[in-house]
DOGUTI-645087 format. One line per 10 residues: their letters; for each residue x, y, z of C-alpha. Coordinates in Angstrom, 2 decimals. Layout:
A> X Y Z  ...
This chain:
MYPKAYIEYL> 8.10 25.30 -7.65  6.46 22.03 -6.79  5.86 20.64 -3.21  8.50 18.13 -2.15  5.83 15.79 -1.25  4.46 15.82 -4.76  7.82 15.08 -6.22  8.08 12.01 -3.92  4.64 10.88 -4.94  5.78 11.16 -8.63
LHFHATRDYF> 8.94 9.12 -7.87  6.99 6.36 -6.03  4.35 6.23 -8.85  6.75 6.01 -11.74  9.86 4.38 -10.35  9.17 2.34 -7.32  5.58 1.64 -8.10  4.94 1.95 -4.49  1.44 3.21 -4.75  0.86 2.87 -0.96
ECHEVLEEHW> 3.63 5.13 -0.23  2.29 7.64 -2.84  -0.97 7.56 -0.80  0.96 8.11 2.56  3.13 10.95 1.34  0.54 12.99 -0.33  -2.14 12.34 2.25  0.17 13.93 4.79  0.73 16.90 2.64  -2.88 17.28 2.05
KRTNEQVWIG> -3.77 17.23 5.69  -1.13 19.99 6.26  -2.26 22.15 3.30  -5.96 21.22 3.18  -5.72 21.83 -0.69  -8.30 19.71 -2.52  -6.19 19.22 -5.58  -4.06 16.26 -3.73  -7.35 14.17 -3.24  -7.59 12.90 -6.86
LIQLAVGMYH> -3.94 12.06 -7.08  -4.41 10.18 -3.81  -7.32 8.32 -5.28  -5.51 7.60 -8.42  -2.61 5.84 -6.27  -5.16 3.96 -4.17  -6.82 2.86 -7.44  -3.58 1.66 -8.88  -2.70 -0.19 -5.45  -6.13 -1.92 -5.67
YRRGNTAGAK> -5.92 -2.84 -9.29  -2.49 -4.30 -8.93  -3.78 -6.52 -6.04  -6.83 -7.74 -7.93  -9.42 -5.63 -6.15  -10.99 -4.39 -9.15  -14.19 -3.07 -7.48  -12.07 -1.00 -5.25  -9.82 0.18 -8.21  -12.83 1.09 -10.46
RMFTKAMHAC> -14.47 3.18 -7.59  -11.05 5.03 -6.96  -10.45 5.65 -10.78  -13.81 7.12 -11.14  -13.40 9.54 -8.08  -10.04 10.39 -9.48  -11.60 11.38 -12.76  -14.14 13.46 -11.10  -11.55 15.28 -9.13  -9.38 15.96 -12.07
QKEKQAYEAL> -12.38 17.43 -14.15  -13.62 19.52 -10.92  -9.98 20.94 -10.40  -8.73 20.95 -14.16  -6.71 24.19 -13.59  -5.11 23.12 -10.41  -3.96 19.72 -11.99  -2.72 21.57 -15.02  -0.67 23.84 -12.74  0.87 20.58 -11.42
GIHVEQLVSL> 2.18 19.67 -14.79  -0.42 17.19 -15.66  -2.17 16.90 -18.90  -5.70 16.55 -17.50  -7.58 15.43 -20.65  -5.05 12.67 -21.41  -5.17 11.67 -17.47  -8.95 11.51 -17.61  -8.87 9.47 -20.91  -6.35 7.15 -19.27
LHTYVKRIDD> -8.57 6.62 -16.23  -11.33 5.78 -18.65  -9.32 3.21 -20.49  -8.34 1.71 -16.94  -11.96 1.37 -16.11  -12.64 -0.37 -19.43  -9.77 -2.49 -18.77  -11.18 -3.71 -15.58  -14.73 -4.11 -17.20  -12.94 -6.23 -19.75
GQLYESICLP> -11.29 -8.37 -17.14  -7.68 -7.30 -18.21  -5.05 -7.34 -15.59  -3.08 -4.44 -13.97  -0.48 -2.76 -16.06  1.96 -0.05 -14.98  1.28 3.43 -16.41  2.89 6.81 -16.29  1.05 9.99 -15.85  0.71 12.27 -18.77
MNDVSLLHIC> 2.89 15.21 -17.71  3.03 18.49 -19.67  5.90 20.19 -17.77  9.42 19.27 -19.23  10.97 20.93 -16.37  9.21 18.75 -13.75  9.94 15.71 -15.80  13.52 16.62 -15.68  13.57 17.13 -11.88  11.85 13.78 -11.46
KQQCDLKGLV> 14.41 11.91 -13.56  17.22 13.64 -11.91  16.03 12.57 -8.45  15.54 9.07 -9.84  19.17 9.18 -10.87  20.28 10.44 -7.58  18.40 7.56 -5.86  19.37 4.85 -8.07  15.82 4.45 -9.48  14.69 3.99 -12.87
WGEKSDMSNE> 11.83 6.30 -14.13  9.16 4.47 -15.89  9.93 1.08 -14.33  7.32 -1.56 -14.55  5.88 -2.96 -11.29  7.68 -5.91 -9.99  4.88 -8.37 -9.75  6.90 -10.74 -7.65  7.40 -8.23 -4.77  4.85 -9.30 -2.31
YIIHKHKLRD> 5.85 -6.43 0.04  4.94 -3.63 -2.20  1.82 -5.40 -3.67  0.27 -6.18 -0.12  2.09 -3.37 1.74  -0.93 -2.40 3.82  -0.88 -5.90 5.58  3.04 -6.42 5.63  4.24 -3.12 6.84  5.69 -2.44 10.22
RSDVIAERER> 2.91 -0.73 12.12  4.44 -0.51 15.66  4.70 3.08 15.64  0.90 3.57 14.68  -0.11 1.05 17.40  2.06 2.68 19.97  0.43 6.09 19.08  -2.95 4.66 19.40  -2.14 3.33 22.84  -0.58 6.73 23.92
QKQKRQGC> -3.80 8.55 22.69  -5.95 5.85 24.56  -3.85 6.32 27.77  -4.18 10.09 27.52  -8.01 9.89 27.22  -8.11 7.60 30.11  -6.17 9.89 32.27  -3.27 7.56 32.78
């Protein structure tokens, strides 16, 4: 019923707290489907990534964009098992937390589909993950993943494309 990429997003968001991976998984799906509903969830994950890293300006900007996306595509988000009004309220709270100088804190998305929640928790069990686990703030790799990840495949692909353009 739900796309595999969305389930993966939810597992990363709620269990591994790997917001960078949330972004990667859903961005690939969005590029394949061109469905606008995914943009707000991508922005939410990017906002969480920025907030945890202390980039409050970037987090606030992404949370605001995610709020607008949720309100614009309310029915589509509801169809994804998300309680939109609660999510928008949660994002408002996070923007206020930023304004008040409060530090990052893990959240769970307000889901209104019990079967989706069951699927996600079942997948967590299969993968040895804990649904609702708090972020491990000592895990530098997950906090600064965009700087620390292996990018050799991306660099190699860019070089191939460059060679192709140059006719080599």
